[in-house]
Phi, psi and omega in degrees: 000144176273123180294153184234150175279178186297330181278359176095002180269156182288143177291115191299315181298321181290318175305313184297318181295313177299322182298314180292327175294319180294325178300312184294322178296314180290324177299318176299320180299315181291316179307313185283314190291332185270009184303323183286354192305314185245032178305310183291334175293328182284329187248018184299325179302301177298327181292324179300322180282316184292319182253004181055051183280139170279165178303325180293316177303313181297321174299320183288335174292324175285324179294327179310315180292328179290317178296319176299317177300318180301312180297317177297315178299321180296312181297316179298320180291317179298324181265001180053035183300322183292346180249346180259327182255140181299135183303326180303318184289322177296317180294322178295312181295315181297316183295313183290321180293322179294320177299317179295317182292317183296317183292335175300338179297329183294341180264000181274154181230009181198166180298316179300323181283329186279323190304315181299324182288325174293325176297313181297322179298315177298319181297320178293323182293339178291345177269356184255310192286307181300315176302322180296321178296315178298317183299318180297327181293336178285349177265340188228131164252298171285150178057031179292331178296316178296315181299312180285337172299317177292330175295313178292328175299319176299317175304316183293318175297318182299319178297329182277346185307314180305329178291324178291316179301320179295321182291328185264345193261004177082205192271348187275106181297334180296326178296327179296319181295316182295315183292318181291328177294316176298319182296318181287330174297315178301316180300317176299318181297314182295326176299316180294328182275327191248001187275058179279148176288154178270188185279001181236060184291153174279156180301144179290140182259163169244153184305123180210089183295345176283354181297333178297314178297322183296317181295318182291339180282343179282116187297316183293316178297324180293321177295321177298321178289323175299315176303319178294322179296322174299316177297317184285336175303325184267311198295306187297320178297320178297315179298322187287325192244003179292319179298313175301322177297311181295334178296335177283345182250315187253347179056257191294326184273007185297315178301316176295320179293321178297318179298317182294314187289327178276318184297327179300340177299337175301319178287324178299323179297317178297315181297314179298320177296319177297318177297322182292329176286330182272321181265247172218159180302318186291316181295317180295319178296319182293324176295314179296319180298318183295318180291317181292324174298322176296321179294321175299323179289340189254317195302315184298331179284348182263016187306323186257017178267187181301130177307323178297316177298316178301313180295323179295313182294322176297324179289322174301315176299313181300327179296310189269340184294335181246350184299336181271348190300314183301325184298325177293321176295314179301316179302321182290322179291334181271332187258336186279160173303123184303334179290338187230035176301315182298319178295317180296319180295320180294319176299314178301313180296317179302313179295321179296318180285333174297313179294321181300325179300328180294313182284334174295327174284321185293319190302310180294327177299306183293319180294328177292321185266326186229358177099164183294329180303310180288327179297313181285331181297326181297331183292339182292345177299322178300310176300328178296316178292320180297316180300316181296318179296317180297322180291318178293321180293317179300315178296323181295315181288325175298316179296317179296323179293322179291334182278353180289000000 
């Protein structure tokens, strides 16, 4: 229990201590629960051999989880689940269901058999991540950027975990599936046990399927979501196809290099969150977008250069490609109707993953026909759109502040 003063307000030092403890617990939950997300991206090499997958098939296995996440997010948003059901129960159910769906992949022998289970895994993960973001916002008013930055950082490390398991687990891709399933089940259980709300809960909502239209009608909220779409155009495709690209440069060490280059984004999220609290959400996001966009324009053309140079630039990209992510989530928690923050977050995430499915499919097609340089360069379009949206939003919020 959080102690209260005589006038009924929370004791600030204790709230601050409890908040950072809650942050660490929830970050651990997200890190573990999201482990199956990029399982097929980590084992795409062995699957291509074992199942005779074409490049398009390999892309669709990764896209399946994204589409599943979108479907789960859409159903959740329409039913306002993230605002009607306690987040801890959603995280518990989503984590255990995602583990069950993911482990079924180990018994599959073809693309057709695996695709529905990858879809189901993504749909179940939509019950974990948005509620976790909303839950963390109930613990923080000040320094919310840094707090949510750590949450997205945990997601980033969780997304990179299959590459680490693959690097350590030997040639059997099924062991990667089993281990990531066990990890996500543990994350779901911990979410159910540790997912308490903080001292700044959002107002309770009533079922309102029209809230999606209301959210989209708000210009500032719409700009924040457009910025997020630009970010997602780039990030998921980079996470999905960095390992196959690195395999052309580093060969045997590609899984470990991919884990390092993607996992370093966990630190990037924390740094980006700190910058957003010190500067503004929009300026911090635009800065990260500019650097990651420059990396997208450069990395693919260095395929035949020094492996060390490639790894350094890939790590810089991994650091900044996700460093802006928390800023968009924070903007939604600040701009949306407090009663429907969970719905707005879920809507934003669903739209982002829908768009990401397009670039996840595009990258292997472009790289096969025109090479990695052009494939990664296409991803820079997202940061350009995101920067534009953030500049317009920053001016709009500044004007509104001056009119007060």
